[in-house]
N, C-alpha and C positions, 0 to 999 in steps of 0.2 A: 504494500500500500504506500502510495506517495505521501510524504509528509509535507504539510503546508507550512509556509513561513509564519503563519499565525500561531501554530502550536509547536514549532521547532524549538528545542531548548538551547540551540546553538546560534540563535538569530542575532549575531553581533556583526553589524556592517558599518561601513564608513558613511560619509556624507553623500556618496554616490550610490548607496545601496549595494556596495561591493564587499565581498569577503576578501580580505587581504591575507596572504600567507603569513603565518607566525603571529597573528593578531586575532585570536590566540591560537588558531588551528594551523598546523603545518601543511605543507603542500600535499603530502600523502593523505592526510585526513580529509582535506577538501576534495581531493580526487575521489576518495572513497564515497564521500557524500554525494558527489555527482553520479558516480556509478550506481548508487542505490536510488537515484531519482529524486534526491533532495535539493540539489543545486544544479545550475546550468553554467557551463564554462563560458567565460567571456574572453576578451582580448588579453594576451599575456597570461599572468598567473592568477587572474582574478575570477571570481564566481559571483553569481546572484542566486537568490531563491528561485526555485523552479517555477513558482506561480507568479513571479514578477513579470509583467507584460514585456515581450521581446520587441522593443521599439528601436528605431534608429537612434533616438536620443539616448536611450539607456546604453546601447552598444557603444556610442561615442564616448560615454563617460569613462569606460575602461581604457579606451584609446587615449583619452585625455590624461589619465593617470600615468601612462607610459611616457607620453610626450613631455609632460611636465618634469619628469625625472631625467629625461635624456637631453632636453634642449633648453638652454637658458635664453628664452625670448619667444617671439612669435614663430609659428610654423603652420604648415598646411598638411593635412592628411591626404595622401595620394595613393594611386595604384591599388594594390590589393587591400590596403588598409581602408581606403575610401570606399572601395567596392563592398567590403564587408559591412561598413557602417550603413550603406544603402540597402544591401540585400540580406544581410544576416547569413545564416548557415555556419559552417565550421570556420572558426577564426584562423587567419593566416599565422604561420609560425614566426614571422618577423615583421617588424614595424617599418613601414615605408612612409616617408614624409619628405617635405622640402622646406628649407629655411635659409635665411641669410645670417642667422645667429650662430653662436658657438655651441657645439655639442659637448656634452659631458662624457668624454672618452672613457674614463675609468669605470663609469657606471653602465656603459652600453652593453657589454657582454654579460654582466651580472644580472641585469633585469630581463632582457630578451635580445635576440639577434635583431639587427636593424640595418636598413639601407636608407641613409639620410643624405639627400642631395643638397648641394649648396645652390639654391635657387629661390628667389623671393617671388612667390606667386602673387603676393599682394601688390607688387610694383611692376610686374611684367606688362609690357605694352600690348602683347597679343592676347591678354586675358582680361575679360570684361567682368563687371560686377556680377553678371548672371552666371559666370563660370565657377563662382565660389559660393558655398552655402555655409551657414553656421548651424551646426547640429550638436546639441548637447554641450555647447560651449566650445566646440572644435570647428575650426575652419576646414572645410572638406571640399575637394573638387566636385563640381556638379556632375551628373551622369555623363553628359556629352564629353566634357573634358577628361573625365575618368576613362572613358572608352578610348579616346585618342591616346592618352598616356599609356594605358595598358598595352596597346598595340604598337606604339612607337618606342617606348622605353622598356616595357616589361620583358618581353623576349622568351617567356616560357609558355607551355601549354596551359598552365593554370591561369596565367594572365589572359590568354585568349578565351578560355572558358568563362571567366568572369565578365569579360567584355561582351560575350554572347548573351549572358544572362541580363546584362544591363540594357540590351536593345529594347526590351519592353518599356523602358523608362524614357526613351528619347524619340524624337521625330527623325526617322532615318534620312529623309531628303535633306533636312536641315543639317544633319551631321555630315552628309556627303558634301554639301556645299562648304562646310567648315574645313574638311580635308583639302578641298580645292583651294580655298582661300589661304591656307597655311602651307603651301607647297614648298616654301623656302626652309621649313624646319628640317633638322637632321633626321634621316631615316623615315621621312613621311611617305615616301613612295612605297616602301615595303609595308608600312602600317596601313596604307590605303588599300593595297592588294589584300591584306588579311581582313580588313573591314568588309570589302566587297564579297569575299569568300564567306564570311560569317553571315552577311545579309542574305546571300543566296540560300544558305542552309536554313536560316530563320524563316524566310518567306516560303520556302518549299514545305517546311513543317507546318506552317500556319495555313497554307492552302490545303494540305491534307486534312487538317482538323476541321476546316470549314466544309 
């Protein structure tokens, strides 16, 4: 029987409703609670009560906990991290973000693996206000920009899979025009080919469903 957070004796969470390892339960104990259906894994080493609604805002809070520990200043959640905030599902094993600020190198490997690019999304001329969203206190690339980044920068099958899942959240014709308008970006040609391949697959499946 699943235990609700309303009657769980271990319901000790921080201000983001997150269970943090060693406060007071260690990582193994939290993992066991998740295995028995009491907790749900979040980003990094954090967990929430199983019956807490799984929203983009709540997911972003665990990302925020990681980002605040790794980066001393403003940053933007990108790539698989941004996709997870939008879509949910299994959280990625590493933190992907962009910042113009200093990263705390000594903490990076101790908290979780990370891929932090030196790029200020808040100041880039090719990024508009609509390209960034604030979710759960985190600046996150919007679905269109996330797809473009996943295909242009990501480079793995998992990045492509998440880009495909995000197609439900965007206007495909608008995103196609965006690729055309940003033809000067590095690796945009390969990314555009991947995008068109995903679109063909997406449209084929949707025609079959209809």
